[in-house]
N, C-alpha and C positions, 0 to 999 in steps of 0.2 A: 635700564638705569638701576643702579644699586642703591640701597637705602641702609641707614644705620639707625635702628630703632632706639638704641641708648642715647645717641647724640640728639636725635629728633625729640625724644622725651625730656631732654635736659631743660628745654624751654616750654614745658607743658603748660605752665600757667599762662604764658603769653599766647600760645597757640589755642588755648581753651576759650579765651575771651570771645573771639568771633563765633566759635561754635555755640557758646552759651547764648549769644545774642540771636543767632539764627534759630535756636530752639525756642527762645522767648517770642520770636516773631510768629510762631505757629499758633499763638493765642490759646484758645480753649479747645483746640483740636484734640480728638481722642483716637488716634490711630491704633488699630489692633494688629496690623501686620506692617512691619517697618523693615526697610533695607538700608543699611549704612554703606554707601558705595565709596570705597576707598577709606577703610577704617583705620589704616595706619596701625600703631601699637595698641589701639583699642580705647583711646581717650574719648573720642566722639561717641563710640558705642556705649561706653559706660555712662556718659552724660544722658544719652537717649534712654537707657534703661532706668536711670533715676527719675527722669521726667515722666516716663510712660510705663510705670510698673504693671506687669501683667501682659504687656504687649509681646507678641512673637517677633523677635528681632533676628535678622540675618545680617551678618557683617561680612564684607568681602574686600579683598585687596589683591593687587596683582603681584606684590612682592612677597616671596616666601618668608623672609626674615620678619617682615611686619606681621604676617599671618601668625607665625609662631609666637611672637610677642603678645599679640592680641589673645591668642588661645590661652597662654599662661595667665594673662591678666583676668580673663573672663571665661573660666572653665564651664560655666553654665549656658553660654551663648554659642550658637553655631557660627563659626568663622570659616570662610571658604576662600581659597585662592582663585581669583577670577579677574578678568579684565573688563572694566566698565564699558569699553567700546563694543564688546561682543556679548556680554552677559545679558540675559533677559529672565525675568521671573517666570515660574511655571503657572502662576495664576495672578490675578490682579492684587496689587498691594495698596495700602492706605497712605504710606509715606515713603518716598524715595528721598533720602537725605545724603548730602555730600559736603564734607568739610575739607576744602582745599584740594580738589582733584581735577576739575575740568579745565583749569588753566593749562594743564599738561596735554590737553586734547585739542589739537588744532581743528578749526572749523567744527566746533561741537554743537552748533545750533540745530542742525538736522538730527543729531543724536539725542539732544534733549527733547526735541519734538517727538521722536520715536519712543523714548522712554515714557513720555507723558501718556502714550496709549496703553501703557502697562498699569496705569493707576485705576483703582476702583472709583466708581462715582463718588464725588466729594473728596477724592484723594489729593495729595499735595506733593509737589516737587520742590525741594528746598535745597539751595546750594549757596556756597560762598567760595570766592576765589581771590587770591592775592592779585592786586592790580598795580604792581609796583615796578614795571619795567622802566619807568622814567626816574626811579629813585637812584641815588648814587650807588647803592649796593649792586644793582643790576647793570647800570650803565658801565661801571668799572669792570665787571666780569667780562663784558663784551670787548671793551676797549683794550684790556690787557691781553685777552685772547687774540686780538688782532695785531699785537706787536710782533716784530720779526722773530723774536725768540720762540714764540709759540705758534705762529701762524701755520707753519707746516704741519704740526701735529693736528691742528684743527682742519687741515686740508682747505684752508682759505675761507672756511665758513663756521664761525663759532656757533655752538648749539643754543642760540637764543630762542626763548619761547616766542610763539606767535602772540601778538597783542590781542587782548580780549575784544570781542565785538562791543559796539556802543550800546548803552542801556536801551535805547529805542529799538535796537534790533531784537533783543530778548522779548520786549513787549510786543513787537510786530509778529515775530515768528510764533511765539506761544499763544499770543492773543488771537491769532488767526485760526488756532485750533480750538478756540472756545474757552481758554483758560483765563482766569482773573489773575493778572500779573502785577506784582509789586517789585520794584527794583530800587536799591539804594546803595550808596557808597559811604564807607566809614574809614577814617584814617586813625589807626591806633598808634600811640607813641609808647614804645617799650623802653624803659630805663634799664640799660645793661651796664655791666661792669667793664667799661672801657671799650676801645675799638676792637680788642680781641674778642669781646663778647659778641659783637656784631658778626665777626668772621665765623665764630663758632655757631651762631644762630643760622646763618645762610648755608654753612656746610651741611646742616641737617636737611636742606631742601634745595633751594635755588642753585647752589653751587655744584650739586651732584653731577649734572651732565658734563660740566667742564672738567671736573676732576676725573670722572670715569673715562672720558675721551683721552685725556692726557696719560692716564695710567695705561690705557690700552695701546696708544700709539707711540708714547715716548718714555714711559717708565716712571718709577717713583721719584727719581731726581728731578724730573721735569715738573711733577706735581708739587714738590717742595719749593721749586723756584717760582712757580706760578703763585703759590700761597704766600710766599714772601713778598712778591711784588704787589699782590692784591691787598695784603695786610697793611703795607706801607701806604697805599693809596687810600684805603679806608680810614687810616689814622688821620690823614689830611682832610678828608671829606667830612668827618664827624668829630669836630673839636670837643674836648671834654668839658663837662660842667665843673664847678668848683671842687666837687668831691671826687673828681676823676671819672665819674660815670658819664655815659653818653645816651642820647635819645635816638632811637631808631624809629623812623616813621614807616608805618606799614599800611598802605591803603588796601582796602578789600572791597570787592563788589558782591552784593547779595541779590539773589533772585528767589522769590517765592511765587510759585504758580499753583493755583487751586483749580481743580477740575470741577465743573458744574455737575 
């Protein structure tokens, strides 16, 4: 899946809110070795560096464009291209942090359990993930992809994300390994400049697999046709407020697991 760092960063204020909340949830922890798993263009890494000055931070992302953007933004921090599903630290770390990554990894509970073994005593695993598959933004992605005009390009199977596990599953799986686990869900309401702002927002993340598949299988004209149909549907699903702006609801699931 391709990423566009500039488009992604266009809504950095909105994307930083859950990141800031996740960092606040770490309380008075003082990690000395931190890994930011899925650093994107470096916004989450920058927030960690501000909160934990002096800590050794490694940032990693699987996308080359995101890695380049993070390196330009944070020249004093090591940024590595790596996949969270296969990367492992060479020695125990104090904090494994992930801002909006693991929703892209199907069946990620065994992976989280394995990553937990990479923590030093007293270390923490802290992640947050969009939990928005039932929102109109994502229901309409799949619905339009299933229309006759686009179904062939998607080979009859739109690239819909796998739903997240239930909160109790995180508690059971990580708790069985001796972690103290806290799980919560927060819905953010982002005020954006019209329905076109919503389309631009999701083009930076959730819409990427759909557009990439269309580009690969059917070409640029099909991408534009899909975007036109999607934009029209979003305009109907998100009526404007009096000033023309719209509210985008963005539910997110948070998990913080502390190793004894």
